[in-house]
A tleap script that builds the chain and sets N, CA, C and O, in Angstrom:
source leaprc.protein.ff14SB
mol = sequence {
  NMET ALA ASP PHE ASP GLU ARG ASP LEU GLU
  ALA ALA GLU ALA ARG GLY ARG ALA MET LEU
  GLU THR GLU PRO ARG ALA ILE ALA ALA ARG
  TYR ASP ALA GLN THR GLY ARG VAL VAL LEU
  ASP LEU ALA ASN GLY CYS VAL TYR ALA PHE
  PRO THR ALA LEU ILE GLU ASP LEU GLN SER
  ALA SER PRO GLU ALA LEU ALA GLY VAL GLU
  ILE ASP GLY LEU GLY PHE ASN LEU HIE TRP
  PRO GLU LEU ASP VAL ASP LEU PHE VAL PRO
  GLY LEU ILE ALA GLY ILE PHE GLY THR GLU
  ALA TRP MET THR ARG GLU LEU ALA ARG ARG
  ALA GLY ARG ALA THR SER ASP ALA LYS ALA
  ALA ALA ALA ARG ALA ASN GLY ALA LYS GLY
  GLY ARG PRO ARG LYS ALA CVAL
}
set mol.1.N position { -68.551 -34.071 -53.520 }
set mol.1.CA position { -67.154 -33.722 -53.675 }
set mol.1.C position { -66.927 -33.241 -55.105 }
set mol.1.O position { -67.553 -33.740 -56.041 }
set mol.2.N position { -66.052 -32.294 -55.265 }
set mol.2.CA position { -65.785 -31.718 -56.584 }
set mol.2.C position { -65.057 -32.716 -57.474 }
set mol.2.O position { -64.264 -33.533 -57.006 }
set mol.3.N position { -65.345 -32.629 -58.754 }
set mol.3.CA position { -64.657 -33.480 -59.725 }
set mol.3.C position { -63.398 -32.756 -60.198 }
set mol.3.O position { -63.444 -31.576 -60.544 }
set mol.4.N position { -62.293 -33.462 -60.211 }
set mol.4.CA position { -61.029 -32.898 -60.666 }
set mol.4.C position { -60.596 -33.645 -61.914 }
set mol.4.O position { -60.689 -34.871 -61.984 }
set mol.5.N position { -60.123 -32.896 -62.892 }
set mol.5.CA position { -59.573 -33.561 -64.062 }
set mol.5.C position { -58.052 -33.440 -64.014 }
set mol.5.O position { -57.496 -32.849 -63.089 }
set mol.6.N position { -57.403 -33.990 -64.992 }
set mol.6.CA position { -55.939 -34.026 -65.036 }
set mol.6.C position { -55.334 -32.624 -65.022 }
set mol.6.O position { -54.299 -32.407 -64.392 }
set mol.7.N position { -55.966 -31.670 -65.709 }
set mol.7.CA position { -55.450 -30.288 -65.725 }
set mol.7.C position { -55.485 -29.669 -64.341 }
set mol.7.O position { -54.560 -28.950 -63.962 }
set mol.8.N position { -56.549 -29.940 -63.573 }
set mol.8.CA position { -56.643 -29.417 -62.210 }
set mol.8.C position { -55.513 -29.965 -61.340 }
set mol.8.O position { -54.894 -29.227 -60.574 }
set mol.9.N position { -55.258 -31.245 -61.466 }
set mol.9.CA position { -54.192 -31.872 -60.679 }
set mol.9.C position { -52.821 -31.331 -61.070 }
set mol.9.O position { -51.989 -31.064 -60.204 }
set mol.10.N position { -52.585 -31.170 -62.358 }
set mol.10.CA position { -51.308 -30.623 -62.815 }
set mol.10.C position { -51.118 -29.187 -62.331 }
set mol.10.O position { -50.012 -28.800 -61.954 }
set mol.11.N position { -52.179 -28.406 -62.341 }
set mol.11.CA position { -52.098 -27.019 -61.868 }
set mol.11.C position { -51.806 -26.983 -60.370 }
set mol.11.O position { -51.022 -26.152 -59.911 }
set mol.12.N position { -52.425 -27.866 -59.615 }
set mol.12.CA position { -52.185 -27.923 -58.169 }
set mol.12.C position { -50.750 -28.335 -57.880 }
set mol.12.O position { -50.115 -27.783 -56.981 }
set mol.13.N position { -50.236 -29.294 -58.629 }
set mol.13.CA position { -48.845 -29.716 -58.450 }
set mol.13.C position { -47.883 -28.585 -58.794 }
set mol.13.O position { -46.869 -28.414 -58.117 }
set mol.14.N position { -48.177 -27.822 -59.817 }
set mol.14.CA position { -47.330 -26.685 -60.198 }
set mol.14.C position { -47.330 -25.629 -59.092 }
set mol.14.O position { -46.288 -25.062 -58.766 }
set mol.15.N position { -48.513 -25.369 -58.519 }
set mol.15.CA position { -48.576 -24.410 -57.407 }
set mol.15.C position { -47.776 -24.907 -56.213 }
set mol.15.O position { -47.107 -24.124 -55.539 }
set mol.16.N position { -47.844 -26.195 -55.954 }
set mol.16.CA position { -47.089 -26.777 -54.844 }
set mol.16.C position { -45.588 -26.677 -55.064 }
set mol.16.O position { -44.850 -26.343 -54.137 }
set mol.17.N position { -45.127 -26.959 -56.272 }
set mol.17.CA position { -43.691 -26.830 -56.582 }
set mol.17.C position { -43.234 -25.384 -56.430 }
set mol.17.O position { -42.159 -25.124 -55.890 }
set mol.18.N position { -44.052 -24.437 -56.905 }
set mol.18.CA position { -43.703 -23.022 -56.787 }
set mol.18.C position { -43.643 -22.609 -55.312 }
set mol.18.O position { -42.773 -21.836 -54.911 }
set mol.19.N position { -44.567 -23.125 -54.523 }
set mol.19.CA position { -44.586 -22.805 -53.100 }
set mol.19.C position { -43.325 -23.324 -52.407 }
set mol.19.O position { -42.759 -22.643 -51.552 }
set mol.20.N position { -42.890 -24.525 -52.776 }
set mol.20.CA position { -41.668 -25.086 -52.197 }
set mol.20.C position { -40.447 -24.231 -52.526 }
set mol.20.O position { -39.504 -24.166 -51.736 }
set mol.21.N position { -40.457 -23.586 -53.665 }
set mol.21.CA position { -39.307 -22.780 -54.084 }
set mol.21.C position { -39.358 -21.345 -53.569 }
set mol.21.O position { -38.312 -20.713 -53.422 }
set mol.22.N position { -40.549 -20.814 -53.292 }
set mol.22.CA position { -40.647 -19.390 -52.989 }
set mol.22.C position { -41.063 -19.065 -51.562 }
set mol.22.O position { -40.639 -18.039 -51.030 }
set mol.23.N position { -41.868 -19.891 -50.930 }
set mol.23.CA position { -42.368 -19.587 -49.579 }
set mol.23.C position { -41.341 -20.000 -48.528 }
set mol.23.O position { -40.642 -20.998 -48.706 }
set mol.24.N position { -41.243 -19.243 -47.437 }
set mol.24.CA position { -40.318 -19.625 -46.375 }
set mol.24.C position { -40.761 -20.923 -45.707 }
set mol.24.O position { -41.941 -21.124 -45.418 }
set mol.25.N position { -39.777 -21.804 -45.467 }
set mol.25.CA position { -40.041 -23.084 -44.818 }
set mol.25.C position { -39.022 -23.300 -43.711 }
set mol.25.O position { -37.853 -22.941 -43.856 }
set mol.26.N position { -39.462 -23.879 -42.620 }
set mol.26.CA position { -38.575 -24.166 -41.500 }
set mol.26.C position { -37.907 -25.520 -41.696 }
set mol.26.O position { -38.541 -26.487 -42.119 }
set mol.27.N position { -36.611 -25.572 -41.378 }
set mol.27.CA position { -35.911 -26.860 -41.368 }
set mol.27.C position { -35.536 -27.262 -39.942 }
set mol.27.O position { -35.203 -28.417 -39.678 }
set mol.28.N position { -35.595 -26.287 -39.022 }
set mol.28.CA position { -35.360 -26.566 -37.602 }
set mol.28.C position { -36.127 -25.529 -36.787 }
set mol.28.O position { -36.276 -24.380 -37.202 }
set mol.29.N position { -36.608 -25.953 -35.623 }
set mol.29.CA position { -37.337 -25.054 -34.726 }
set mol.29.C position { -36.997 -25.424 -33.295 }
set mol.29.O position { -36.870 -26.600 -32.956 }
set mol.30.N position { -36.852 -24.405 -32.462 }
set mol.30.CA position { -36.562 -24.642 -31.050 }
set mol.30.C position { -37.102 -23.466 -30.242 }
set mol.30.O position { -37.214 -22.345 -30.740 }
set mol.31.N position { -37.431 -23.749 -28.991 }
set mol.31.CA position { -37.865 -22.696 -28.077 }
set mol.31.C position { -36.685 -22.297 -27.210 }
set mol.31.O position { -36.052 -23.149 -26.586 }
set mol.32.N position { -36.389 -21.009 -27.170 }
set mol.32.CA position { -35.322 -20.473 -26.337 }
set mol.32.C position { -35.974 -19.881 -25.087 }
set mol.32.O position { -36.506 -18.771 -25.125 }
set mol.33.N position { -35.930 -20.619 -23.990 }
set mol.33.CA position { -36.593 -20.190 -22.756 }
set mol.33.C position { -35.965 -18.924 -22.187 }
set mol.33.O position { -36.646 -18.144 -21.521 }
set mol.34.N position { -34.687 -18.713 -22.437 }
set mol.34.CA position { -34.003 -17.528 -21.898 }
set mol.34.C position { -34.562 -16.238 -22.508 }
set mol.34.O position { -34.698 -15.231 -21.812 }
set mol.35.N position { -34.883 -16.267 -23.795 }
set mol.35.CA position { -35.406 -15.070 -24.460 }
set mol.35.C position { -36.917 -15.109 -24.633 }
set mol.35.O position { -37.521 -14.090 -24.966 }
set mol.36.N position { -37.545 -16.274 -24.412 }
set mol.36.CA position { -38.985 -16.417 -24.602 }
set mol.36.C position { -39.375 -16.415 -26.072 }
set mol.36.O position { -40.487 -16.024 -26.426 }
set mol.37.N position { -38.455 -16.854 -26.926 }
set mol.37.CA position { -38.701 -16.841 -28.372 }
set mol.37.C position { -38.617 -18.236 -28.971 }
set mol.37.O position { -37.910 -19.112 -28.473 }
set mol.38.N position { -39.362 -18.413 -30.055 }
set mol.38.CA position { -39.201 -19.586 -30.904 }
set mol.38.C position { -38.263 -19.162 -32.025 }
set mol.38.O position { -38.460 -18.127 -32.663 }
set mol.39.N position { -37.244 -19.975 -32.254 }
set mol.39.CA position { -36.238 -19.671 -33.266 }
set mol.39.C position { -36.368 -20.688 -34.396 }
set mol.39.O position { -36.353 -21.897 -34.167 }
set mol.40.N position { -36.496 -20.174 -35.619 }
set mol.40.CA position { -36.629 -21.035 -36.797 }
set mol.40.C position { -35.412 -20.881 -37.693 }
set mol.40.O position { -34.987 -19.765 -37.992 }
set mol.41.N position { -34.857 -22.005 -38.119 }
set mol.41.CA position { -33.868 -22.009 -39.187 }
set mol.41.C position { -34.650 -22.291 -40.465 }
set mol.41.O position { -35.348 -23.300 -40.564 }
set mol.42.N position { -34.528 -21.397 -41.437 }
set mol.42.CA position { -35.302 -21.521 -42.670 }
set mol.42.C position { -34.491 -22.194 -43.769 }
set mol.42.O position { -33.260 -22.192 -43.742 }
set mol.43.N position { -35.193 -22.765 -44.726 }
set mol.43.CA position { -34.560 -23.488 -45.828 }
set mol.43.C position { -33.673 -22.590 -46.673 }
set mol.43.O position { -32.743 -23.075 -47.317 }
set mol.44.N position { -33.944 -21.280 -46.685 }
set mol.44.CA position { -33.137 -20.360 -47.490 }
set mol.44.C position { -31.893 -19.867 -46.766 }
set mol.44.O position { -31.174 -19.014 -47.288 }
set mol.45.N position { -31.624 -20.393 -45.563 }
set mol.45.CA position { -30.437 -20.023 -44.813 }
set mol.45.C position { -30.668 -18.919 -43.795 }
set mol.45.O position { -29.777 -18.629 -42.998 }
set mol.46.N position { -31.835 -18.301 -43.802 }
set mol.46.CA position { -32.152 -17.247 -42.838 }
set mol.46.C position { -32.589 -17.857 -41.512 }
set mol.46.O position { -32.970 -19.025 -41.437 }
set mol.47.N position { -32.524 -17.040 -40.481 }
set mol.47.CA position { -33.016 -17.416 -39.160 }
set mol.47.C position { -34.093 -16.405 -38.783 }
set mol.47.O position { -33.910 -15.201 -38.963 }
set mol.48.N position { -35.218 -16.895 -38.259 }
set mol.48.CA position { -36.324 -16.037 -37.855 }
set mol.48.C position { -36.698 -16.405 -36.426 }
set mol.48.O position { -36.825 -17.583 -36.094 }
set mol.49.N position { -36.872 -15.398 -35.586 }
set mol.49.CA position { -37.274 -15.641 -34.201 }
set mol.49.C position { -38.463 -14.752 -33.871 }
set mol.49.O position { -38.555 -13.619 -34.342 }
set mol.50.N position { -39.371 -15.278 -33.056 }
set mol.50.CA position { -40.517 -14.482 -32.624 }
set mol.50.C position { -40.810 -14.774 -31.159 }
set mol.50.O position { -40.707 -15.916 -30.713 }
set mol.51.N position { -41.179 -13.724 -30.406 }
set mol.51.CA position { -41.536 -13.934 -29.003 }
set mol.51.C position { -42.901 -14.601 -28.886 }
set mol.51.O position { -43.856 -14.188 -29.543 }
set mol.52.N position { -42.990 -15.614 -28.064 }
set mol.52.CA position { -44.253 -16.333 -27.918 }
set mol.52.C position { -45.332 -15.445 -27.300 }
set mol.52.O position { -46.520 -15.722 -27.464 }
set mol.53.N position { -44.945 -14.394 -26.601 }
set mol.53.CA position { -45.923 -13.482 -26.001 }
set mol.53.C position { -46.749 -12.758 -27.058 }
set mol.53.O position { -47.826 -12.247 -26.750 }
set mol.54.N position { -46.262 -12.703 -28.304 }
set mol.54.CA position { -47.002 -12.053 -29.382 }
set mol.54.C position { -48.010 -12.966 -30.064 }
set mol.54.O position { -48.846 -12.497 -30.835 }
set mol.55.N position { -47.941 -14.263 -29.789 }
set mol.55.CA position { -48.774 -15.232 -30.499 }
set mol.55.C position { -50.011 -15.565 -29.667 }
set mol.55.O position { -49.908 -15.991 -28.517 }
set mol.56.N position { -51.164 -15.364 -30.263 }
set mol.56.CA position { -52.439 -15.567 -29.576 }
set mol.56.C position { -52.505 -16.909 -28.850 }
set mol.56.O position { -52.855 -16.951 -27.670 }
set mol.57.N position { -52.178 -17.994 -29.527 }
set mol.57.CA position { -52.355 -19.329 -28.955 }
set mol.57.C position { -51.198 -19.790 -28.074 }
set mol.57.O position { -51.268 -20.873 -27.492 }
set mol.58.N position { -50.132 -18.992 -27.962 }
set mol.58.CA position { -48.975 -19.408 -27.172 }
set mol.58.C position { -48.751 -18.548 -25.933 }
set mol.58.O position { -47.864 -18.853 -25.136 }
set mol.59.N position { -49.519 -17.497 -25.752 }
set mol.59.CA position { -49.270 -16.534 -24.682 }
set mol.59.C position { -49.247 -17.151 -23.285 }
set mol.59.O position { -48.432 -16.750 -22.454 }
set mol.60.N position { -50.100 -18.092 -23.017 }
set mol.60.CA position { -50.188 -18.645 -21.663 }
set mol.60.C position { -49.549 -20.026 -21.542 }
set mol.60.O position { -49.745 -20.703 -20.533 }
set mol.61.N position { -48.797 -20.451 -22.539 }
set mol.61.CA position { -48.197 -21.786 -22.522 }
set mol.61.C position { -46.964 -21.825 -21.621 }
set mol.61.O position { -46.246 -20.835 -21.484 }
set mol.62.N position { -46.738 -22.966 -21.022 }
set mol.62.CA position { -45.570 -23.150 -20.158 }
set mol.62.C position { -44.324 -23.332 -21.023 }
set mol.62.O position { -44.423 -23.747 -22.178 }
set mol.63.N position { -43.150 -23.021 -20.464 }
set mol.63.CA position { -41.907 -23.247 -21.213 }
set mol.63.C position { -41.740 -24.703 -21.645 }
set mol.63.O position { -41.221 -24.979 -22.727 }
set mol.64.N position { -42.178 -25.624 -20.804 }
set mol.64.CA position { -42.060 -27.047 -21.148 }
set mol.64.C position { -42.898 -27.386 -22.381 }
set mol.64.O position { -42.448 -28.112 -23.267 }
set mol.65.N position { -44.124 -26.852 -22.428 }
set mol.65.CA position { -44.992 -27.103 -23.581 }
set mol.65.C position { -44.436 -26.434 -24.831 }
set mol.65.O position { -44.491 -27.011 -25.917 }
set mol.66.N position { -43.901 -25.223 -24.691 }
set mol.66.CA position { -43.336 -24.515 -25.845 }
set mol.66.C position { -42.125 -25.237 -26.404 }
set mol.66.O position { -41.873 -25.189 -27.608 }
set mol.67.N position { -41.375 -25.904 -25.543 }
set mol.67.CA position { -40.186 -26.634 -25.994 }
set mol.67.C position { -40.551 -27.828 -26.865 }
set mol.67.O position { -39.683 -28.381 -27.540 }
set mol.68.N position { -41.808 -28.235 -26.865 }
set mol.68.CA position { -42.246 -29.382 -27.660 }
set mol.68.C position { -42.570 -29.048 -29.104 }
set mol.68.O position { -43.259 -29.826 -29.763 }
set mol.69.N position { -42.099 -27.924 -29.620 }
set mol.69.CA position { -42.407 -27.514 -30.990 }
set mol.69.C position { -41.866 -28.530 -31.994 }
set mol.69.O position { -40.755 -29.039 -31.849 }
set mol.70.N position { -42.669 -28.811 -33.003 }
set mol.70.CA position { -42.293 -29.732 -34.086 }
set mol.70.C position { -42.541 -29.049 -35.421 }
set mol.70.O position { -43.383 -28.158 -35.534 }
set mol.71.N position { -41.792 -29.483 -36.429 }
set mol.71.CA position { -42.002 -28.989 -37.797 }
set mol.71.C position { -42.854 -30.006 -38.525 }
set mol.71.O position { -42.634 -31.213 -38.421 }
set mol.72.N position { -43.826 -29.506 -39.261 }
set mol.72.CA position { -44.780 -30.362 -39.957 }
set mol.72.C position { -45.006 -29.788 -41.356 }
set mol.72.O position { -44.640 -28.644 -41.624 }
set mol.73.N position { -45.595 -30.560 -42.226 }
set mol.73.CA position { -46.003 -30.060 -43.540 }
set mol.73.C position { -44.864 -29.541 -44.395 }
set mol.73.O position { -44.956 -28.433 -44.923 }
set mol.74.N position { -43.788 -30.310 -44.548 }
set mol.74.CA position { -42.634 -29.928 -45.363 }
set mol.74.C position { -41.993 -28.616 -44.911 }
set mol.74.O position { -41.345 -27.933 -45.703 }
set mol.75.N position { -42.175 -28.265 -43.636 }
set mol.75.CA position { -41.577 -27.057 -43.096 }
set mol.75.C position { -42.485 -25.848 -43.125 }
set mol.75.O position { -42.074 -24.762 -42.715 }
set mol.76.N position { -43.707 -26.006 -43.599 }
set mol.76.CA position { -44.634 -24.880 -43.663 }
set mol.76.C position { -45.398 -24.678 -42.360 }
set mol.76.O position { -45.968 -23.608 -42.146 }
set mol.77.N position { -45.422 -25.670 -41.496 }
set mol.77.CA position { -46.213 -25.587 -40.263 }
set mol.77.C position { -45.354 -25.879 -39.048 }
set mol.77.O position { -44.430 -26.692 -39.096 }
set mol.78.N position { -45.681 -25.192 -37.949 }
set mol.78.CA position { -45.132 -25.519 -36.642 }
set mol.78.C position { -46.268 -26.128 -35.839 }
set mol.78.O position { -47.409 -25.672 -35.913 }
set mol.79.N position { -45.946 -27.160 -35.073 }
set mol.79.CA position { -46.980 -27.869 -34.318 }
set mol.79.C position { -46.504 -28.083 -32.889 }
set mol.79.O position { -45.369 -28.499 -32.653 }
set mol.80.N position { -47.393 -27.790 -31.933 }
set mol.80.CA position { -47.157 -28.073 -30.524 }
set mol.80.C position { -48.179 -29.113 -30.102 }
set mol.80.O position { -49.328 -28.767 -29.827 }
set mol.81.N position { -47.782 -30.399 -30.042 }
set mol.81.CA position { -48.743 -31.467 -29.727 }
set mol.81.C position { -49.431 -31.274 -28.377 }
set mol.81.O position { -50.639 -31.484 -28.266 }
set mol.82.N position { -48.685 -30.881 -27.362 }
set mol.82.CA position { -49.256 -30.728 -26.024 }
set mol.82.C position { -50.295 -29.607 -25.968 }
set mol.82.O position { -51.240 -29.661 -25.182 }
set mol.83.N position { -50.105 -28.591 -26.813 }
set mol.83.CA position { -51.011 -27.439 -26.815 }
set mol.83.C position { -52.098 -27.538 -27.875 }
set mol.83.O position { -53.053 -26.762 -27.861 }
set mol.84.N position { -51.957 -28.497 -28.798 }
set mol.84.CA position { -52.849 -28.630 -29.951 }
set mol.84.C position { -52.900 -27.308 -30.729 }
set mol.84.O position { -53.972 -26.810 -31.071 }
set mol.85.N position { -51.707 -26.756 -30.999 }
set mol.85.CA position { -51.569 -25.489 -31.715 }
set mol.85.C position { -50.751 -25.731 -32.971 }
set mol.85.O position { -49.723 -26.408 -32.940 }
set mol.86.N position { -51.220 -25.169 -34.075 }
set mol.86.CA position { -50.501 -25.209 -35.341 }
set mol.86.C position { -50.383 -23.788 -35.874 }
set mol.86.O position { -51.350 -23.026 -35.853 }
set mol.87.N position { -49.193 -23.439 -36.350 }
set mol.87.CA position { -48.968 -22.118 -36.924 }
set mol.87.C position { -48.342 -22.266 -38.300 }
set mol.87.O position { -47.516 -23.151 -38.524 }
set mol.88.N position { -48.736 -21.399 -39.218 }
set mol.88.CA position { -48.274 -21.412 -40.600 }
set mol.88.C position { -47.032 -20.531 -40.702 }
set mol.88.O position { -47.109 -19.327 -40.455 }
set mol.89.N position { -45.893 -21.111 -41.060 }
set mol.89.CA position { -44.615 -20.392 -41.080 }
set mol.89.C position { -44.656 -19.155 -41.975 }
set mol.89.O position { -44.255 -18.086 -41.515 }
set mol.90.N position { -45.118 -19.235 -43.228 }
set mol.90.CA position { -45.168 -18.003 -44.031 }
set mol.90.C position { -46.040 -16.914 -43.393 }
set mol.90.O position { -45.738 -15.730 -43.534 }
set mol.91.N position { -47.102 -17.291 -42.706 }
set mol.91.CA position { -47.949 -16.318 -42.022 }
set mol.91.C position { -47.216 -15.643 -40.873 }
set mol.91.O position { -47.325 -14.431 -40.689 }
set mol.92.N position { -46.461 -16.434 -40.091 }
set mol.92.CA position { -45.685 -15.848 -38.993 }
set mol.92.C position { -44.681 -14.827 -39.512 }
set mol.92.O position { -44.537 -13.739 -38.954 }
set mol.93.N position { -43.999 -15.189 -40.570 }
set mol.93.CA position { -42.985 -14.296 -41.128 }
set mol.93.C position { -43.630 -13.038 -41.701 }
set mol.93.O position { -43.003 -11.979 -41.742 }
set mol.94.N position { -44.863 -13.152 -42.137 }
set mol.94.CA position { -45.602 -11.984 -42.640 }
set mol.94.C position { -46.198 -11.151 -41.502 }
set mol.94.O position { -46.792 -10.101 -41.747 }
set mol.95.N position { -46.039 -11.616 -40.256 }
set mol.95.CA position { -46.533 -10.847 -39.122 }
set mol.95.C position { -47.941 -11.174 -38.696 }
set mol.95.O position { -48.578 -10.366 -38.019 }
set mol.96.N position { -48.452 -12.337 -39.072 }
set mol.96.CA position { -49.800 -12.745 -38.670 }
set mol.96.C position { -49.646 -13.634 -37.435 }
set mol.96.O position { -49.209 -14.781 -37.531 }
set mol.97.N position { -50.016 -13.078 -36.266 }
set mol.97.CA position { -49.776 -13.758 -35.005 }
set mol.97.C position { -51.038 -14.253 -34.324 }
set mol.97.O position { -50.973 -14.734 -33.192 }
set mol.98.N position { -52.188 -14.147 -34.982 }
set mol.98.CA position { -53.441 -14.608 -34.398 }
set mol.98.C position { -54.576 -14.345 -35.362 }
set mol.98.O position { -54.358 -13.993 -36.521 }
set mol.99.N position { -55.793 -14.521 -34.870 }
set mol.99.CA position { -56.959 -14.258 -35.712 }
set mol.99.C position { -57.061 -12.763 -35.982 }
set mol.99.O position { -56.468 -11.959 -35.263 }
set mol.100.N position { -57.796 -12.396 -36.993 }
set mol.100.CA position { -57.952 -10.979 -37.351 }
set mol.100.C position { -58.547 -10.182 -36.190 }
set mol.100.O position { -58.085 -9.083 -35.886 }
set mol.101.N position { -59.566 -10.734 -35.548 }
set mol.101.CA position { -60.211 -10.028 -34.430 }
set mol.101.C position { -59.230 -9.840 -33.275 }
set mol.101.O position { -59.175 -8.764 -32.681 }
set mol.102.N position { -58.457 -10.872 -32.953 }
set mol.102.CA position { -57.501 -10.777 -31.856 }
set mol.102.C position { -56.420 -9.757 -32.195 }
set mol.102.O position { -56.053 -8.941 -31.349 }
set mol.103.N position { -55.910 -9.794 -33.416 }
set mol.103.CA position { -54.854 -8.858 -33.801 }
set mol.103.C position { -55.357 -7.417 -33.755 }
set mol.103.O position { -54.622 -6.517 -33.347 }
set mol.104.N position { -56.596 -7.193 -34.169 }
set mol.104.CA position { -57.168 -5.840 -34.113 }
set mol.104.C position { -57.246 -5.361 -32.672 }
set mol.104.O position { -56.863 -4.229 -32.373 }
set mol.105.N position { -57.741 -6.213 -31.772 }
set mol.105.CA position { -57.819 -5.832 -30.354 }
set mol.105.C position { -56.434 -5.590 -29.768 }
set mol.105.O position { -56.230 -4.633 -29.022 }
set mol.106.N position { -55.487 -6.454 -30.103 }
set mol.106.CA position { -54.123 -6.330 -29.568 }
set mol.106.C position { -53.462 -5.050 -30.057 }
set mol.106.O position { -52.821 -4.350 -29.274 }
set mol.107.N position { -53.606 -4.736 -31.327 }
set mol.107.CA position { -53.024 -3.497 -31.855 }
set mol.107.C position { -53.670 -2.271 -31.214 }
set mol.107.O position { -52.977 -1.303 -30.900 }
set mol.108.N position { -54.984 -2.300 -31.016 }
set mol.108.CA position { -55.675 -1.174 -30.379 }
set mol.108.C position { -55.227 -1.021 -28.929 }
set mol.108.O position { -55.034 0.095 -28.448 }
set mol.109.N position { -55.064 -2.137 -28.242 }
set mol.109.CA position { -54.616 -2.098 -26.850 }
set mol.109.C position { -53.225 -1.484 -26.754 }
set mol.109.O position { -52.970 -0.642 -25.893 }
set mol.110.N position { -52.335 -1.905 -27.633 }
set mol.110.CA position { -50.969 -1.363 -27.622 }
set mol.110.C position { -50.949 0.107 -28.025 }
set mol.110.O position { -50.200 0.896 -27.449 }
set mol.111.N position { -51.756 0.476 -28.999 }
set mol.111.CA position { -51.794 1.872 -29.436 }
set mol.111.C position { -52.321 2.763 -28.316 }
set mol.111.O position { -51.852 3.890 -28.154 }
set mol.112.N position { -53.273 2.282 -27.554 }
set mol.112.CA position { -53.832 3.060 -26.456 }
set mol.112.C position { -52.833 3.314 -25.344 }
set mol.112.O position { -52.953 4.298 -24.614 }
set mol.113.N position { -51.848 2.435 -25.207 }
set mol.113.CA position { -50.823 2.601 -24.175 }
set mol.113.C position { -49.678 3.489 -24.632 }
set mol.113.O position { -48.850 3.906 -23.822 }
set mol.114.N position { -49.628 3.779 -25.921 }
set mol.114.CA position { -48.519 4.575 -26.460 }
set mol.114.C position { -48.552 5.977 -25.875 }
set mol.114.O position { -49.617 6.559 -25.669 }
set mol.115.N position { -47.373 6.502 -25.615 }
set mol.115.CA position { -47.273 7.864 -25.110 }
set mol.115.C position { -46.387 8.667 -26.043 }
set mol.115.O position { -45.470 8.138 -26.671 }
set mol.116.N position { -46.678 9.936 -26.118 }
set mol.116.CA position { -45.851 10.842 -26.913 }
set mol.116.C position { -46.074 12.246 -26.380 }
set mol.116.O position { -47.029 12.501 -25.645 }
set mol.117.N position { -45.192 13.146 -26.754 }
set mol.117.CA position { -45.358 14.540 -26.353 }
set mol.117.C position { -46.656 15.110 -26.918 }
set mol.117.O position { -47.360 15.857 -26.239 }
set mol.118.N position { -46.969 14.754 -28.166 }
set mol.118.CA position { -48.188 15.263 -28.802 }
set mol.118.C position { -49.434 14.760 -28.074 }
set mol.118.O position { -50.380 15.522 -27.873 }
set mol.119.N position { -49.443 13.475 -27.675 }
set mol.119.CA position { -50.588 12.919 -26.974 }
set mol.119.C position { -50.758 13.586 -25.605 }
set mol.119.O position { -51.879 13.882 -25.192 }
set mol.120.N position { -49.646 13.819 -24.904 }
set mol.120.CA position { -49.700 14.477 -23.601 }
set mol.120.C position { -50.205 15.914 -23.740 }
set mol.120.O position { -51.001 16.375 -22.922 }
set mol.121.N position { -49.743 16.619 -24.774 }
set mol.121.CA position { -50.184 18.002 -24.996 }
set mol.121.C position { -51.680 18.048 -25.307 }
set mol.121.O position { -52.387 18.936 -24.831 }
set mol.122.N position { -52.160 17.096 -26.102 }
set mol.122.CA position { -53.589 17.053 -26.437 }
set mol.122.C position { -54.415 16.767 -25.192 }
set mol.122.O position { -55.493 17.337 -25.021 }
set mol.123.N position { -53.920 15.888 -24.319 }
set mol.123.CA position { -54.646 15.583 -23.085 }
set mol.123.C position { -54.702 16.817 -22.175 }
set mol.123.O position { -55.734 17.098 -21.567 }
set mol.124.N position { -53.597 17.543 -22.088 }
set mol.124.CA position { -53.595 18.767 -21.274 }
set mol.124.C position { -54.564 19.803 -21.843 }
set mol.124.O position { -55.296 20.452 -21.095 }
set mol.125.N position { -54.566 19.956 -23.166 }
set mol.125.CA position { -55.462 20.927 -23.811 }
set mol.125.C position { -56.915 20.548 -23.575 }
set mol.125.O position { -57.740 21.418 -23.294 }
set mol.126.N position { -57.242 19.269 -23.684 }
set mol.126.CA position { -58.613 18.818 -23.431 }
set mol.126.C position { -58.978 19.013 -21.971 }
set mol.126.O position { -60.108 19.382 -21.652 }
set mol.127.N position { -58.028 18.768 -21.088 }
set mol.127.CA position { -58.276 18.967 -19.659 }
set mol.127.C position { -58.560 20.421 -19.337 }
set mol.127.O position { -59.407 20.723 -18.496 }
set mol.128.N position { -57.852 21.323 -20.006 }
set mol.128.CA position { -58.066 22.761 -19.778 }
set mol.128.C position { -59.450 23.194 -20.244 }
set mol.128.O position { -59.992 24.187 -19.759 }
set mol.129.N position { -60.014 22.456 -21.174 }
set mol.129.CA position { -61.353 22.766 -21.684 }
set mol.129.C position { -62.440 22.068 -20.870 }
set mol.129.O position { -63.620 22.165 -21.207 }
set mol.130.N position { -62.063 21.375 -19.819 }
set mol.130.CA position { -63.055 20.665 -19.015 }
set mol.130.C position { -63.035 19.150 -19.231 }
set mol.130.O position { -63.853 18.431 -18.658 }
set mol.131.N position { -62.121 18.676 -20.039 }
set mol.131.CA position { -61.992 17.232 -20.240 }
set mol.131.C position { -62.917 16.702 -21.327 }
set mol.131.O position { -63.565 17.455 -22.054 }
set mol.132.N position { -62.951 15.395 -21.408 }
set mol.132.CA position { -63.770 14.716 -22.400 }
set mol.132.C position { -65.251 14.937 -22.103 }
set mol.132.O position { -65.671 14.817 -20.953 }
set mol.133.N position { -66.046 15.257 -23.123 }
set mol.133.CA position { -67.482 15.463 -22.888 }
set mol.133.C position { -68.141 14.183 -22.375 }
set mol.133.O position { -67.772 13.078 -22.773 }
set mol.134.N position { -69.104 14.346 -21.502 }
set mol.134.CA position { -69.842 13.203 -20.974 }
set mol.134.C position { -70.758 12.636 -22.054 }
set mol.134.O position { -71.276 13.368 -22.898 }
set mol.135.N position { -70.945 11.333 -22.013 }
set mol.135.CA position { -71.859 10.692 -22.949 }
set mol.135.C position { -73.293 10.999 -22.561 }
set mol.135.O position { -73.650 10.991 -21.383 }
set mol.136.N position { -74.102 11.268 -23.563 }
set mol.136.CA position { -75.522 11.516 -23.309 }
set mol.136.C position { -76.202 10.187 -23.025 }
set mol.136.O position { -75.964 9.205 -23.729 }
set mol.137.N position { -77.040 10.145 -22.008 }
set mol.137.CA position { -77.714 8.898 -21.627 }
set mol.137.C position { -79.137 8.888 -22.085 }
set mol.137.O position { -79.854 7.916 -21.850 }
savepdb mol mol.pdb
quit
C-alpha cells in the first residue's frame, strides 16, 4: 500500500472540498414511469432528467426496479440495489451513459439509421453505378 504523508492528505481533502462546491450533486432522485426517465434534483437548484433507455445498465430494467433508485456518495452517485447498478452523477450530466465500447457501438448504430436527402441521393448515385462493390474473397 502506498505511503501517504500529511501533505497528501491535505491535498486530497482540498480536492474533495472543491468537488463538493463545483461538481453537480443530486439531492433527490426519482423514476418517472410515465416518461421513462430518471429525474434528479441537483444541489445547485437545477433539475436533470435522462431516459433510462439511453443508459447501458438500465435498458432492460423493469419500472419497479428503476423506481428503487437511491442517492449515495454525498449525491455524486445513483444506486439501484435491486439491479446492482451505480452511476456517477457528474458523468451522466456530461453525457457518459455507458462504457466507451458500448457508447461507440450505440452511436454508430444510431448514425447508421440516420436518413437525409444527401444520404438518399448518394445511395441512388451508387445504385446507378451498380451498387456497392463486392468484397474480394
